[in-house]
N, C-alpha and C positions, 0 to 999 in steps of 0.2 A: 499864290501866296503874295502878299503885299511885298515881302522882301525880295521876291523874284522880279517883280515889276520895278521896284526901286533899283535893283542891281542892274537890270537891262537899261533903264533910262541913264543911269550913271555910266555905264559902259559906252553908250551912244555919245553922251555928252563929253566924255573925257577921251574919245577915240583920237589918237594922234594925227590921223590924216583926214582930209576932207572925205566926207561920206559919199559914195558913189550911188547909193540908193536912198529912197525916202522910206521913213518907218512910222507905223502907227502902233503904239503899244497899248494893248487892252488886257485888263486883269480878268481872268475866268473864274477865280475862286476854286474851292476844292470840290471835286465830284464831277461826274459825267454830266448831269442835268445843268449845272452852272456853266460848265465849259462849252456844252452844245448851244446854250441859250445865248451866252456872250459872243460866240462865233457868229451865230446866225444874225444876231442884232448887228454886229460890226459889219457883216457883209451886206446887210440891207442899207446901211448908211454910207458905205464906201466901197469902191471897186478895188480889188486886190489882185495882184499877179501871183502872189505867193502867200501862204499862210505859214508861219513858223511857230512852233510850239517850243518854248524855251523854259528851262528851270531844272530842278533836282529831281532824281528818281533813285529808287532802290534798284539793285542789279543782282544778278546771279553771281556766283563765286568766280566765274571767268573773268570778272571786272574787279578793278580796284577803286576805292574811293578817290575821287578827284579826276577819274577818266571823263573825257568829254566824248560822248558817243552820239551818232547820227544813225539811228537804225533804219534799215531798209523796208521794214514792214510794221504794221500796227494792227493789233486786234484786240477784241474784248476777251477777257479770261473768264468773266463771271456770267456768261450767257449759256443757258441750257435750253435747247429746243427739241421738243418731241419729234421723233421720226415721223416723216411724211408731211410735215407742216411746210407749206410753201410761202414764198414771198418775205422771208425774213433773212435773206443772204446778207443784207446790210449789217446785220448783228453777228453773222457767223463767219463770213469770209474775211480774209486779211486784206488790209489797204496797203497799197504800194506807196512808199515814201520816196522823197528824193535823196535821203541819206544813203551812203555808201558802205556803212559798217554792216558786216553780217550779224545782225541781231534783230530781235523782234521786240517791240515795246507792247506790253500787255497792260491793258486798262480795265479797271474794276472798282467798284464802289466799296473797297475794303483795303486796310492797310495789310501788307503781306509780311509773313514771317517765313523762316527757313522751310517749314513743313509745307506750307502753301506753294511757296516757290518750286519745291521739288515736285510737287503734284502737277502744277502748271507745266513745267518742263517736260515731264513724262507724258502728259496727255497730249501736248502738242508736238512733242519731239524736236524741241528747240533748246539747245543747251545755253546759248548766248542770249540772255534776256534782260530786259529792263521792265520796271513795273511802276505805273503811276495810276492816277485816278482821273485824267482828263484827255491825254493825247488822242486816243482812238475816237472819242466823241467829237473832237475838233476836226479829225480827219473825215468822219462821216459827213458832217456839214459842208465842209469844203469840197469834198469829192462830189456831193450832190449838186453843187454849184460850178463844177468844172475846174476848181483851182487846185493846183499842186500844193502838197504839204511836206514841210521839212521839220522833223522832230529833232531837237538838240537837247540833250540832257547831260547835266554833270552828275556823276555817280556819287550820291550822299551816303549811301549805307549798302552794305552787302550782308543781308541777315544769315546767309548760309555760312558766313565767316564769324558769325557771333555778334554782329552789330545789332543794336536795339534802337528803341525811340530816343534814348539819351545820346546815342551816337549820331543819330540824324540831327538832333537839335544843335549838338556841338559843331558838326560839320558845316551846317547853314550859317551858323553864327561866324565861323572862322573862314569860310570860302565865299566871299561876296563878289569877286572879280569875274564879271561875264564878258571881258574883252574877247576870250576865245570864240564866243557866239557871234560877236559882231564880225570878227575876222572871217568866220565861215560865211556868214550872210554877205559880206562885201564881195566875196569870190563868186557869188551866184550870178 
């Protein structure tokens, strides 16, 4: 989202210490296709040591709004592959991330509600989960190019606790400080 890009640029520009790393900020827009395309294009234009996916995400009830989470795994939740079909493990296998939080970020081209979150957690056996529409697609492209990925998400809503689209919009408007993301990246 444009607000996530703006928030990250502002956090970098206002960081109180000299930055130890150099940063390129790219906006990927909403959805797997846009995220993958933007990542592939950026990686064609420039060499990166690390790809960081930064922004907001819905989360399971094990998290609270405002938590900053760096999950250790990413995978698609909306891929269904018939048994016996080979050559699509890049769609079904999880991607390892540099994050240290015991959580998985699930990516799919749909907004999630409490019922869908419950079904995903049960299907994959993962109670601590985040949900977005981009992270795993970015991981897929970065992984193909041998570049490690760090996903950093601020929990914007927890549908299992009754949060809805209005909760998300309100949260995003009120929580624009991405300094925590810069602090994490500066320690890498």
